[in-house]
C-alpha positions as a printed Julia matrix, in Angstrom:
221×3 Matrix{Float64}:
 -5.12  -40.89  20.9
 -5.29  -44.61  20.23
 -1.78  -44.58  18.77
 -0.49  -42.83  21.88
 -2.05  -45.45  24.14
 -0.51  -48.25  22.09
  2.92  -46.57  22.32
  2.54  -46.12  26.09
  1.58  -49.76  26.49
  4.63  -50.82  24.44
  7.03  -48.67  26.49
  5.59  -49.91  29.8
  5.8   -53.5   28.59
  9.44  -53.12  27.58
 10.4   -51.65  30.93
  8.38  -54.33  32.71
 10.12  -57.14  30.82
 13.53  -55.58  31.34
 12.86  -55.25  35.05
 11.71  -58.85  35.22
 14.84  -60.06  33.48
 17.04  -58.1   35.84
 15.27  -59.4   38.94
 15.19  -62.99  37.69
 18.97  -63.44  37.67
 19.72  -66.9   39.01
 22.33  -65.79  41.51
 19.85  -63.37  43.13
 17.61  -66.32  43.99
 20.45  -68.03  45.87
 20.34  -67.23  49.63
 23.99  -68.28  49.96
 25.02  -65.46  47.66
 24.2   -62.53  49.93
 25.27  -64.46  53.04
 28.76  -65.23  51.73
 29.15  -61.8   50.14
 28.63  -60.22  53.56
 31.54  -62.26  54.92
 33.77  -61.05  52.08
 33.08  -57.49  53.15
 34.23  -58.05  56.76
 37.23  -60.33  56.18
 40.48  -58.61  57.15
 42.62  -60.32  54.55
 43.31  -57.67  51.91
 45.67  -59.48  49.54
 46.17  -63.03  48.28
 48.43  -64.21  45.49
 46.22  -67.18  44.64
 42.4   -67.14  44.55
 40.0   -69.99  43.85
 36.72  -68.76  42.4
 33.78  -71.12  42.18
 30.71  -72.73  43.71
 30.18  -75.26  46.51
 32.76  -77.63  45.01
 35.42  -74.93  45.36
 34.16  -74.04  48.84
 34.39  -77.66  50.01
 38.02  -77.49  51.14
 40.41  -75.08  52.87
 42.73  -74.28  49.97
 45.43  -72.72  52.11
 45.6   -75.85  54.27
 45.31  -78.25  51.34
 48.2   -76.57  49.53
 50.16  -75.6   52.65
 50.3   -71.98  51.5
 49.33  -68.84  53.39
 48.78  -66.64  50.34
 45.75  -68.58  49.1
 42.07  -67.62  49.42
 38.93  -69.53  48.46
 35.96  -67.68  47.03
 33.38  -70.4   46.51
 29.66  -69.85  47.06
 27.28  -72.83  47.17
 24.83  -72.95  44.23
 26.51  -70.04  42.48
 26.43  -69.64  38.7
 28.77  -67.92  36.26
 26.57  -64.82  36.23
 27.06  -64.67  39.99
 30.82  -64.96  39.57
 30.68  -61.93  37.3
 28.58  -59.95  39.74
 31.04  -60.47  42.6
 34.22  -60.25  40.56
 35.27  -57.04  42.3
 35.69  -58.98  45.56
 38.29  -61.1   43.76
 40.05  -58.25  41.97
 40.3   -56.3   45.23
 42.54  -59.06  46.61
 45.1   -58.19  43.91
 45.79  -61.84  43.06
 48.54  -62.96  40.75
 46.6   -66.01  39.6
 42.93  -67.04  39.76
 41.68  -70.61  39.35
 38.07  -70.78  38.2
 35.67  -73.7   38.23
 31.99  -73.22  37.45
 29.15  -74.14  35.18
 27.56  -77.17  36.8
 24.84  -75.15  38.55
 24.13  -73.31  35.29
 23.8   -76.64  33.52
 21.39  -77.93  36.16
 19.35  -74.78  35.73
 19.12  -75.7   32.04
 21.04  -72.62  30.92
 22.25  -73.21  27.32
 25.96  -73.96  26.95
 26.36  -71.05  24.52
 25.12  -68.66  27.22
 27.33  -70.2   29.91
 30.45  -70.08  27.75
 29.8   -66.47  26.71
 29.55  -65.42  30.37
 32.61  -67.52  31.22
 34.64  -65.82  28.49
 33.54  -62.4   29.73
 34.6   -63.36  33.25
 38.05  -64.5   32.17
 38.51  -61.48  29.92
 37.76  -59.03  32.74
 40.31  -60.71  34.99
 42.97  -60.72  32.28
 42.39  -57.02  31.63
 43.5   -56.45  35.24
 46.78  -58.25  34.54
 45.73  -61.39  36.44
 46.73  -64.83  35.19
 43.67  -67.09  34.85
 43.44  -70.87  34.88
 40.12  -72.28  33.69
 39.44  -75.62  35.35
 37.18  -78.18  33.74
 33.63  -78.43  34.99
 33.45  -81.76  36.78
 31.09  -84.49  35.71
 28.55  -85.76  38.23
 28.3   -89.4   39.25
 25.44  -91.72  38.25
 23.91  -91.06  41.68
 23.14  -87.44  40.8
 19.8   -86.72  39.05
 19.78  -86.62  35.22
 23.47  -87.46  35.29
 23.84  -88.86  31.76
 21.93  -86.01  30.13
 23.61  -83.23  32.1
 27.08  -84.75  31.71
 26.69  -84.4   27.95
 26.26  -80.66  28.54
 29.31  -80.67  30.82
 31.3   -82.22  27.99
 30.09  -79.54  25.55
 31.01  -76.74  27.95
 34.46  -78.16  28.62
 35.11  -78.63  24.91
 34.09  -75.04  24.19
 36.18  -73.54  26.98
 39.21  -75.71  26.28
 39.2   -74.65  22.62
 38.8   -70.99  23.54
 41.63  -71.18  26.07
 43.92  -72.78  23.52
 43.12  -70.09  20.96
 43.78  -67.34  23.5
 46.9   -68.67  25.19
 45.28  -69.62  28.5
 45.82  -72.62  30.71
 42.92  -75.08  30.79
 43.25  -77.6   33.62
 41.3   -80.73  32.79
 40.64  -82.52  36.08
 38.21  -85.06  34.69
 40.84  -87.63  33.61
 41.83  -88.01  37.28
 38.43  -87.57  38.91
 36.13  -89.28  36.42
 35.65  -92.55  34.61
 33.59  -93.08  31.46
 32.45  -89.44  31.66
 31.02  -89.8   35.17
 32.53  -88.57  38.43
 34.16  -91.54  40.14
 31.7   -92.71  42.76
 34.36  -93.35  45.4
 35.43  -89.69  45.23
 32.03  -88.21  46.07
 29.71  -88.5   49.07
 26.54  -87.45  47.24
 27.21  -87.64  43.52
 28.56  -84.14  42.94
 30.59  -82.92  45.94
 34.05  -84.3   46.58
 35.51  -86.31  49.43
 39.01  -85.64  50.73
 40.66  -87.94  48.18
 39.1   -85.97  45.34
 40.56  -82.76  46.73
 43.93  -84.42  47.21
 44.04  -85.3   43.52
 42.85  -81.82  42.57
 45.39  -80.12  44.84
 48.2   -82.17  43.32
 47.42  -80.73  39.88
 47.17  -77.21  41.27
 50.58  -77.5   42.89
 52.12  -78.49  39.56
 50.77  -75.33  37.93
 51.84  -73.07  40.79
 55.37  -74.43  40.45
 55.21  -74.08  36.66
 54.37  -70.39  36.92
 56.74  -69.69  39.81
 54.25  -68.98  42.59
């Protein structure tokens, strides 16, 4: 009888912990996630050749207007994390894009998620897109400026993540677009390009868009 009670307690505990882990996903705590996802369900645009997948930094500009292209869609959600990207990947795949530009990781880093975990989720994300025949460009996670909290410490994690993803992309024949040489100085986001320490001003997007255009031309889009 006692053994049965111990077994029952163990089973209940396992299910309880598993349920807690499932419910504690970072993206589920983000109110922007469900709000933006609802918009994706009602948008009439059904196909886009070029998709930008990311967080608030990706959402901060109209990509079609920046690039002067009609076949471009932005899919950035403020405060989103890589796990959230994975959860909503179907909304990207359904657009039947030819190429997807991804930038993420900074919100994960500021939630103190280990770089090994972030990179594993990132690789899964890219792999799922590639399995659908979609070209993927991984864009470097941007540094934050000294104005942003814990900037020096967190930027070291940004550097680790970028190094990991750049190496993986090279080994797997993927394009890795390193934007930090243009947007950063001494491993900090250039202060004149940001209005708060992390989000970009227009000039930052102009520099970013210039690099995107080069790749679109390179791949014939």
